[in-house]
Structures are given as structure tokens and as C-alpha cells.
Steps between C-alpha positions, in 0.01 A plus 500: 500500500464820298152650509311484168454829316158649573411762233207639703723550801777661292253735329361605838853557636609706198179706510546583866872579457448725198217691669727562798774633272244717317393646834861562607580677174185698417354576844793493744761619245740244652575223248667187639566325169664599171287572192662203326414257783145639511461448125627142527243418768225663292607305192489174695150579628377588149635172364341297778162673454511424128590136574246462784217747423274331754716648779521855362310764697332819367705708747832338412798740480524408132182704443704814572630496142153506342401360163406640161146359502250779432204509739230766508445646846189405691327758719452407864285667766690622806389345829569837662473812277835659415422862576726795427637725772421865553799719409644802674798724424536698824580424863194706597275252320686214669432665837132532403492126418657422837234712674217326309633161611523620859141624497374191320647277771356713781844605625603135554877449471622395154818452300579593141721286278711702254604327177660595172256542213663292229433617145411180318188304420276354770469124536288268716648160587294213645662212688344171601685254723820695444481493118441790262174421321406831336638844415258771385556860390305787654288550187204720582519416870215250480651270237853452368696287256634161606875531436612201707718354226694825468528562874652156547804632311565777757770356722430714806145361524500165683322217322516284815509660845766435763415358842154372594331766715321681215119500458364221281343761271579871472561784259799733497528815291796693376667675213676347201795721407769534239830602667673809364794304361271261312285787375795690359639189332160425343463856368854494360407189303173655382686815397744292293202339326335845465196376690300737723666536842317421822431827681571358846556172687133489598386487137774253419398270786129520413570436132730209575253335737235499224723344234372173356843334517612402854848438356527869409366597845764281663777661294404852613586440866199640684505536879223521761439641848201380703320736737155381611346171612133399500317192625295354783784339697784748491778458759419821693269799507793729417588587140870558580534169688325308222754623248788395725349150494470527121870579485572173686290307247718625214328819383703807412385768744658846507739578784374860486180423694472686830244522781420869560320659794452868415482751218855608591631145451311474171657825378849375593431175311383691190794743507750216533368302204447805282881515490605139551269358230745630241736219603246218466533245217129535415263789430290652778260791482389552857419365844200291608360541851274228645332446834683200647209320672284299261210522744532879498524494118165321489354747750605797284367334184501629143369772276370402157852517353757461776558385859466758778790337687771567240632787293782555249735796525644571153848642458544801278639426154874468540687786336854629485676796340811434293698650213439432131847446352414406144239342274592203283296359215452125455397327178282190535460209260201663327688828468317689775728757662452534875656783705650400834589745778839434664491616863718534804433175694213524750327232708128438449290208625788271578697557178762748382360697207745632241274518197140588423310460174380823340281301255488744209562853373166628631595412860831685467321805361231503769761486779717767333806295597850654505828320555610559861141544628409378847210267427237330715508122449205300628394143552132562564360169619849354446488550123788518257695826563370805322584869503194689622624857528798735467625740769540800269631718785814282520563496124865586419540820299703325230257205458375408155158357406476128425438455128360182353735368232388535138733232363551144616776503764631170360489529119425869437179443302239779542232389746134458403190572706172359374182702529326439829806328654705641789819309417771579246666205328787424265371364166840351406394161636734281293821702547477640856718288732285499819189423295673208327638360826166559672312313227742208524450490879124508442526228233673252735268567799312214664157609368646547153758255354613378845870471418675405826850590622501839327465831677548874430875482571555207262283660231699823533823302472379320183388833351810700590726231351300501178381140544134599469329808353138378521297209635549287187876498560442293814427201275842530329698465825705187563633344818851612403380861450335516841774311688752773417315736733585303814797295604404132527152608394426220254224343709341843549531562125338166417206582729446828314514336157262224614255759634515698174427177311200422723356846431421386145206312653348810664147550357420785262308727747808516726727556199280794404527640854877438499553718192436806718260680268403830661175469705479121436511337841439138592118519485489706179737251335259216582210699354690571180616140461144374543373737229803467268646154566814549290761771460410521132135580579599753764744666260221550243240626753364851457418754769129423452553125534714543810259733681220250433675265745360532856710732722725613211475877466628748246831557680589129516388442140711789374803371687461150352467637146805723546702204626394282206579776249860534618739310271746433785224340708383284208855378438534421872176299502608317184833404661324375814274285284804357320653408836187302591313745725123440494327747270148358505256356748517123521156362431373280784190277507337751732556784255366294211167469684450877480146614417324831454216417738540825697530705180705786646287533816660685793505284814579603858607228744430535872523257791651154541420187302478124542605354165768743376717781636431861400800496264369184334160664448670804347676268254172321420326830432768594247509150345128532428513845348428716806679793660610522864427835664574593859210729588127502439370763257213547258715328236522176703296210365548242776600486865642154579407472867679267740473455874583798725485742210540871556168661603581823314538317168178306560305814586631690196435209263144467630440873465629502141301192403810293417444125473642321805602139431618229736802277453278213380313723255826627354640150451178393332516809279846408366411132475733369768 
């Protein structure tokens, strides 16, 4: 007789199987199943958990994908302080550290464990009975942010441990990292959207870990290496051995760890990795040296800021010398012209560098760049490549100075440089091809009109074939038009047309952002839409009315007025309205309950809250006539104080005599 289907048993089996495949892929780098088969198993588990929620577990593999629910972070006290390490940049200082350890242990024998110093963001993971129960950032060393929901999306961090010989309760610390390949892909996307680039993988990892959307965290592909275990019942008294056990339980532990017995061995270890680190898939900025014995660590103790039993040796900023072959000039969607240095290929920090941004004309002038110069290219702290100096002694006799272009390299229009600005830009916004294509790419982006199935290549194809000349033309496309671009592409074409049709439902603040008005980003667009809830009102707004809106300065106001005074832009907006794009804020019951209780008062929010999230309180402040400000000043009227609020803000508010109100007092004030 066939056994009856047991959903709890099947969910447990799928969870275990998927975790094993995750470990094989992300930790061992040895997948044993195809991506398609993995996705089918994951889909089955998701369906079963939806059908039988009583059997779903918080550490299920399905939690790796995250969700879009917005949760404010709660601050948590560290059981053991997360101290920083003392830094050194010379082998002589390493030898001095070794001698201090030797003297501190009374000449007793000891071992040093050498490890790579990964350049990411520190994390503390707590496990109970083999399950991840909490993940906390370093914070100030005493307290950090609870980012468990986000950490659950990092596939190299086990949610459930393997085996059964782990302590019932322990903490393990490590580094959350963004691999080079992921970092470069992310910055390429941000560059296309003309968003500020992340300076290095460390900043990118830290910023990603603090995002409010676990779904976005999951999509960015973070990684993690674990390097230190704490607790009362650890497997051994030896740091190196404990991490080998951790590896067996499913943690990703670096293969670079070595047990070292002398300053000479330490120097060899440092010299090897100073070269070999360039081939690693993740950023490193040094070596960490730790006394292996935990008992000896406790004997050596701590200073006020760092342990006496460990030290970090920092590598010098990685630099190479290569030839400057040419400088090209790129035009972005807002018209900004950016010079880019084209170099002979050179390897830096695990990647081959062929180009480096020169940012603006002032940088070129300060470097006195000539074509053919031998230039020093640096990734200080693993940052984006930059030219730091020129070897003038090697300058070819026939070299010519690099001149910043005076006319747009795409349309020939004379460039403009506004007073106080470093960048030159092309003012021919409606007739300059890269600006038009860039604005269309911006218009269809996920945070703007969210039109799926289109990308830069397809947009360029539409534009080059004369099918579209601006964003309004997207709404004139038909399935037959689009299908001609690909053989047997009718289904693809239908998806595009359906997505364009759905974009008519995108709310007005996102439409305003999608238009690509210079200096109007996502947040500014929301501010403007709240103050001028229709395109007609915004079109009629004056500079004075615009600058009266919180966080809208003279530069933004001037840009909005210039956009609204351009006849081509007005015709474009009118066409979009005719095609059904939202041109006013849809009134909701919540908005209709707006009051002027706060009467323009500036409110600073600090801490965590019980009844609403921080974002919800920001919305409530605006709905009742108040202004959200980020920092305490003499102009602040109220400090809305939650639990675990920042002590600096509290001290400053008290000193300035600013009224401090609790969550309950605020809700009573607005009549909720």
C-alpha cells in the first residue's frame, strides 16, 4: 500500500536537501545539481509552505530570497564587545607585537594563526541548537543593529548547522563581503542610472546589509567568511581547531588560514598574500595575526580598544604604472560629460583595469595629463581605479596635453558649466542622442515606470530604427512593431506591450522621478509630489514656492522651473497624460485625514518604536503638517524619541532645550 503524503515530512526533506545544495554551491564551490532542478525543488517547497504554513520554519531555505516588508532595525547589545584590532604597516611592528606576546606569556610556547583580513562589514551570528537565531552588525562595538532578516538571504551563511557536535549555544563572527564580480555589476547598473557609485566592495556590502528590503539584499549576492568563535562550550581551546570544526558544521572558513611559529614564517605568509590576494574573488586589505590558544588569549587580555593577542597588518594601497592612451568623453542622461582615461591593461585587486574615471576638467588640469603619459593607477582600500600621479620623467617628447572638450562629443552643442559646479554638461537635452536614450532607460527603470523586458540594447534598437524618439513614443508601440525586432519574438513583444500598459498605473511621484528632471531623484520627487500633487500645480510653481518645500534648495527649484518652461518638455508631459500616465496624486482616505497640527514644526526621529515603523512616523509627520529633519539643531522643535535612541542626539537636544516627546505623546498630539 502506498504511503500517504506527509506534508511536514516532505517540507523537512526539501529543506534539508536545498540547504545541502546551497552549501555545495556557495561554500564548497562544487554544485551537484543544475540550477533548473534547484529552482524546481525551491518552488515546490515554497508552494508547500504556503499551503501548510504551520510546518514552515523561520530558517527555511525559502527565506534566502527575502521579502519586501520594511522593518526598522532594532539595536542589540553584544554579549562580548566587538573590539577593533590594532593596525600596523611594517614587519618591524609585527615583530614587536610577537615580542610583546612572548613577554606577556612569560616565554611559554605559543602559536600564531595567520588569516586574511577581508575588507567587508563585520557581523556577529548567534546559533542555538544548531539554528541561526540572530545576526548583529558591529555598531559601536557595544551595540549593533539586528539584521537577521537580511543575513538569512546570504547563501553562504548556514541557517541550520550540519552534524550534531556543535555547542548548544555559541557566537561566531566574520565578515560580510560583496565579491568583485557582483560589485562591478552593481556599479555598472548604478552608472547606467546615473546614481552615485559605491567606492569599494566594503561600502557596498555595508550599505546592502542595512537596506530595509531583504529582497534587494538577496538580489545583490553577498558572501561571508567566518573567522572567530565565542562561547562557554567551544570544541577546543585552540582558535584554529575551532574554525576547522566550524567548517564541518557548514560555515565558510577561509582556506588561507595558517598556523605560524616565528616572525620569519609570519613574514613569508604576509609576502605570499601581498601578491596572491590580487587573484582572490573578494577584497582584502591585510593580514590578521592571532594567538591560537584561547586560554593564552585570556591571559594576555585587552586594552581599552583592542585585544593584546591579535594585530592587523595592513597592505599598502595597491598601485600600478601604465600608459594613458587616450581620453574619451561620455554623455549621461542628464547631459553631464565625464572624461574617462583609456589605459594599457593592468591588474589591480583581482581585476584587469583598462579605464579610470577622471571625473571632471579640474582633475585633468591638476594632474597636467598628456596623452602617452605613464600614470600611477591606485585602488587605495580597493576603491574604484583612479589616476593619482604622472611620471613626468617618462613623458614622450611629442605628447600633447589632454584638453577637455568644449562641445558635446555627441551632438556638437557648446557645453555649459554652472557657477559653483565642477561638471560641464550638454544643454541640448531633447536632441542629444545619448541623453534621449539615457532618459528612456531611466524612465523604464524598476524604481520609475517599471517597464519589464526592455533594456539598453532594446532601447537603442528602437531609437536607432526611428521607432521611438522620446518616452511618450513607447505608448504608441504595437505588438507588430516590436515583434519585427526578433524572429519569433511575438510573445516577447506582447510582454513588452503589456508592461508598458501596466505602467499607466504607476503613481504620480514615480512618474515625476521617471521624467529625469535634473537633480530630481526618487526622494525629491516624493517631496515635490506631496507639496504639488498634480503636474499642473508643479508646472505653475515659482522658485519661491519650490524652495519653501523641505529639502528643496535653489538648485533643484531652478532645474524644475527650467524643465517646466521648456515647450518640448510640456508637449511630452501632455502626450504622456493623453496616453493615460498618472499626472496627479491619487487621493487616499489617509491623505484626506491630513491636518496642520504640527504647523510646520521640524521633527527629528531617533530610536525604534512599538506602534509604527520609522518610515510610517515620517509619513505621519508630513500628513499632519510637520517637517522631517535628520539632525538636531537649534531650529528643531521636537525630538521623537524611541527605544535605543542615539545618545548624541539626546544629549544635543537636551542641551539646546528641544522638546523631547515619546511615541505615546506624539500619537496623542496628532489625535491617533
